[in-house]
C-alpha positions as CSV (number, residue, x, y, z in Angstrom):
1,X,181.1,44.9,158.8
2,X,177.3,44.4,158.9
3,X,177.1,42.9,155.6
4,X,180.3,40.6,156.0
5,X,178.7,39.2,159.0
6,X,175.4,39.1,157.4
7,X,176.8,37.1,154.3
8,X,178.8,35.1,156.3
9,X,176.1,34.2,158.1
10,X,173.6,33.4,154.9
11,X,177.2,31.4,153.3
12,X,177.3,29.0,156.2
13,X,173.5,28.5,156.7
14,X,173.3,27.4,153.4
15,X,176.1,25.0,153.7
16,X,174.7,23.8,156.7
17,X,170.8,23.3,155.2
18,X,172.4,21.6,152.0
19,X,174.7,19.4,154.2
20,X,173.2,18.7,157.3
21,X,171.8,15.1,156.8
22,X,175.3,14.0,155.5
23,X,177.0,15.5,158.4
24,X,174.7,13.9,160.8
25,X,174.9,10.4,158.6
26,X,179.0,11.0,158.9
27,X,178.9,12.1,163.2
28,X,176.2,8.7,164.0
29,X,178.8,6.6,161.6
30,X,181.9,7.8,163.5
31,X,180.7,7.3,167.0
32,X,179.0,3.8,166.4
33,X,181.5,2.5,164.4
34,X,184.6,4.3,165.9
35,X,183.3,2.6,169.5
36,X,182.5,-0.5,167.8
37,X,186.2,-1.3,166.6
38,X,187.4,-0.5,169.9
39,X,185.2,-3.4,171.4
40,X,186.6,-5.4,169.0
41,X,190.1,-4.7,169.5
42,X,189.1,-5.0,173.2
43,X,190.3,-1.5,174.1
44,X,187.2,0.0,174.8
45,X,186.8,1.8,177.8
46,X,183.1,0.3,178.1
47,X,184.4,-3.2,178.8
48,X,183.8,-3.6,182.4
49,X,180.1,-2.1,181.8
50,X,179.3,-3.6,179.4
51,X,180.5,-7.0,181.3
52,X,178.5,-6.7,184.2
53,X,175.0,-5.9,182.0
54,X,175.7,-8.8,179.7
55,X,176.2,-11.4,182.7
56,X,172.6,-9.8,184.3
57,X,170.7,-10.1,181.3
58,X,172.4,-12.9,179.0
59,X,174.8,-14.8,181.6
60,X,173.9,-18.3,179.1
61,X,176.5,-16.5,176.7
62,X,180.0,-16.4,177.0
63,X,181.0,-13.0,177.1
64,X,183.6,-12.8,174.5
65,X,181.0,-14.0,172.2
66,X,178.8,-12.0,172.9
67,X,181.2,-8.9,173.4
68,X,182.3,-9.4,169.4
69,X,179.1,-9.5,168.3
70,X,178.3,-6.8,170.3
71,X,181.1,-4.7,168.4
72,X,179.9,-6.0,165.1
73,X,176.5,-4.7,165.4
74,X,178.0,-1.5,166.2
75,X,179.8,-1.1,163.1
76,X,177.4,-2.3,161.2
77,X,174.7,0.7,162.5
78,X,177.4,2.8,161.7
79,X,178.0,1.5,158.4
80,X,174.3,1.8,157.2
81,X,173.5,4.8,158.4
82,X,176.1,6.2,155.4
83,X,173.7,4.4,153.3
84,X,170.9,5.6,151.7
85,X,167.5,4.3,151.7
86,X,168.5,1.8,154.7
87,X,166.9,4.4,157.1
88,X,164.0,2.0,157.6
89,X,166.5,-0.6,158.8
90,X,169.6,1.2,160.9
91,X,166.4,3.0,162.5
92,X,165.7,-0.5,163.9
93,X,169.0,-1.6,164.8
94,X,169.5,2.2,166.4
95,X,166.4,1.9,168.8
96,X,167.1,-2.2,169.9
97,X,170.4,-0.7,170.2
98,X,169.7,2.3,172.3
99,X,167.3,0.3,174.7
100,X,170.1,-2.4,175.6
101,X,172.9,0.4,175.8
102,X,170.0,1.8,178.8
103,X,169.5,-0.4,180.5
104,X,172.4,-0.1,182.9
105,X,170.8,3.1,183.9
106,X,168.0,0.6,185.3
107,X,169.9,-2.8,186.0
108,X,173.2,-1.2,187.0
109,X,172.3,2.2,189.1
110,X,175.6,1.3,191.7
111,X,177.4,2.2,188.0
112,X,175.7,4.8,186.7
113,X,174.1,7.2,189.3
114,X,175.9,9.2,192.2
115,X,173.0,10.0,193.3
116,X,169.5,11.0,192.4
117,X,169.4,12.6,188.6
118,X,173.2,12.8,189.4
119,X,174.9,10.6,186.8
120,X,178.3,9.1,187.5
121,X,180.5,9.4,184.1
122,X,179.4,6.0,182.4
123,X,175.8,7.3,183.5
124,X,176.4,10.6,181.3
125,X,177.7,8.3,178.4
126,X,175.0,6.2,178.0
127,X,172.7,9.8,178.5
128,X,174.7,11.2,175.7
129,X,172.5,9.1,173.2
130,X,169.7,11.6,173.3
131,X,171.9,13.0,170.9
132,X,171.6,10.2,168.9
133,X,168.3,10.1,168.5
134,X,167.9,13.3,167.7
135,X,170.6,13.0,164.9
136,X,168.7,9.9,163.6
137,X,165.4,11.6,163.5
138,X,166.7,14.8,161.2
139,X,168.4,12.2,159.3
140,X,164.8,10.0,159.0
141,X,162.1,13.0,158.8
142,X,164.4,13.7,155.4
143,X,163.3,10.9,153.7
144,X,160.0,10.5,152.2
145,X,158.6,7.1,152.8
146,X,155.1,7.6,151.8
147,X,156.5,8.5,148.3
148,X,159.3,6.6,147.6
149,X,157.8,3.4,146.1
150,X,159.0,1.5,149.0
């Protein structure tokens, strides 16, 4: 039995070592593309939060146009994570998106916090972006930017 567990463990770890970056890329693609397409079809539960943030930060742009562009921006980030060699560009876009995505924690505390250090469901939705940052680090750390001739 011990040998069976050891063999399974070795196979599983080998698989994860070989495919961790691919799984990370697919995970970020799934989240960004899926959430973006929900916005594009105007069925995202994040719509009201995004509307309040947009009205507070960019009131001179129509919400409809902003929302479509935001949806396409998220979908673009997702697609770019699937493309090897696009790491520098997509990480820059991801940083811009995550800064924007975290703004409600500061600008809309009545929506994102129940009390001190107790986030609402919306706040939790925003805070989960820490996982996306970690996955992006995994992807970028596997790229040798100094010796790839770019």
